[in-house]
PASEBA-1860 file (N, C-alpha, C; in nm, 3 decimals):
! residues 51
1> MPTYDFPP> 3.793/-0.771/2.160/3.655/-0.803/2.050/3.721/-0.715/1.929 ~ 3.689/-0.766/1.842/3.769/-0.709/1.711/3.699/-0.561/1.677 ~ 3.778/-0.487/1.579/3.709/-0.401/1.532/3.785/-0.414/1.372 ~ 3.716/-0.299/1.392/3.643/-0.328/1.201/3.710/-0.186/1.134 ~ 3.734/-0.208/0.998/3.717/-0.023/0.941/3.661/-0.028/0.862 ~ 3.562/0.054/0.901/3.448/0.088/0.824/3.514/0.257/0.713 ~ 3.409/0.196/0.583/3.466/0.284/0.511/3.399/0.464/0.575 ~ 3.503/0.551/0.496/3.439/0.702/0.592/3.361/0.729/0.495
9> DLRDAQLA> 3.274/0.695/0.429/3.124/0.740/0.410/3.019/0.672/0.474 ~ 3.078/0.580/0.500/2.929/0.515/0.611/2.958/0.576/0.751 ~ 3.081/0.608/0.771/3.077/0.689/0.895/3.048/0.837/0.925 ~ 3.046/0.885/0.815/3.013/1.030/0.796/2.859/1.009/0.828 ~ 2.787/0.839/0.726/2.614/0.869/0.734/2.563/0.889/0.856 ~ 2.643/0.819/0.907/2.607/0.795/1.089/2.624/0.896/1.168 ~ 2.761/0.946/1.137/2.770/1.072/1.198/2.639/1.169/1.141 ~ 2.571/1.176/1.041/2.494/1.289/0.991/2.373/1.244/1.094
17> LHQTRASY> 2.344/1.126/1.069/2.203/1.041/1.151/2.210/1.129/1.234 ~ 2.290/1.127/1.284/2.302/1.100/1.491/2.284/1.266/1.510 ~ 2.320/1.369/1.393/2.349/1.499/1.455/2.175/1.540/1.397 ~ 2.149/1.486/1.294/2.014/1.555/1.224/1.874/1.515/1.352 ~ 1.917/1.330/1.401/1.890/1.309/1.516/1.825/1.389/1.669 ~ 1.977/1.448/1.735/1.981/1.534/1.851/1.955/1.671/1.775 ~ 1.962/1.674/1.618/1.822/1.843/1.651/1.701/1.821/1.610 ~ 1.673/1.749/1.546/1.524/1.681/1.584/1.424/1.709/1.721
25> EQYATTLP> 1.472/1.576/1.820/1.457/1.581/1.970/1.480/1.743/2.047 ~ 1.574/1.800/2.014/1.577/1.954/2.077/1.462/2.058/2.000 ~ 1.485/1.998/1.898/1.355/2.079/1.790/1.255/2.060/1.869 ~ 1.206/1.961/1.923/1.041/1.867/1.929/1.028/1.875/2.109 ~ 1.126/1.986/2.124/1.164/1.990/2.282/1.052/2.113/2.316 ~ 1.045/2.208/2.194/1.008/2.311/2.174/0.884/2.354/2.178 ~ 0.800/2.234/2.084/0.647/2.237/2.046/0.596/2.194/2.176 ~ 0.484/2.308/2.187/0.358/2.331/2.306/0.330/2.158/2.278
33> WPAEPMPG> 0.279/2.088/2.429/0.214/2.003/2.449/0.060/2.022/2.367 ~ -0.037/1.918/2.310/-0.113/1.958/2.226/-0.213/1.960/2.352 ~ -0.308/2.026/2.330/-0.421/2.089/2.397/-0.487/1.941/2.419 ~ -0.528/1.861/2.347/-0.616/1.783/2.448/-0.538/1.627/2.358 ~ -0.531/1.606/2.507/-0.456/1.397/2.493/-0.510/1.298/2.375 ~ -0.445/1.271/2.274/-0.460/1.166/2.215/-0.490/0.978/2.214 ~ -0.612/0.976/2.217/-0.658/0.811/2.247/-0.494/0.737/2.294 ~ -0.438/0.669/2.418/-0.357/0.597/2.317/-0.203/0.706/2.391
41> WEADKRRC> -0.218/0.766/2.414/-0.107/0.859/2.453/-0.064/0.830/2.603 ~ 0.037/0.753/2.623/0.136/0.733/2.758/0.242/0.788/2.769 ~ 0.281/0.900/2.707/0.432/1.001/2.749/0.412/1.068/2.865 ~ 0.530/1.054/2.924/0.471/1.186/3.059/0.531/1.331/2.971 ~ 0.414/1.428/2.954/0.414/1.568/2.893/0.538/1.626/2.945 ~ 0.627/1.607/3.020/0.738/1.690/3.035/0.865/1.624/2.939 ~ 0.880/1.460/2.909/1.021/1.482/2.789/0.921/1.382/2.769 ~ 0.916/1.392/2.620/0.918/1.301/2.458/1.072/1.237/2.415
49> HVG> 1.042/1.105/2.399/1.171/1.058/2.344/1.089/0.987/2.242 ~ 1.154/1.019/2.085/1.113/0.924/2.022/1.208/0.835/1.992 ~ 1.166/0.790/1.945/1.232/0.629/1.892/1.214/0.517/1.944
END
């Protein structure tokens, strides 16, 4: 499998994206579950997956 030498700014941006998404998902798990379900809501209320 070939390897590529990506520019450092692109690698830094990708890392920042992953860190931001991880922080967002961690924060989202602390939010209360809605009292009334919205139409079409099918996710398990113990685990919320975004993406």
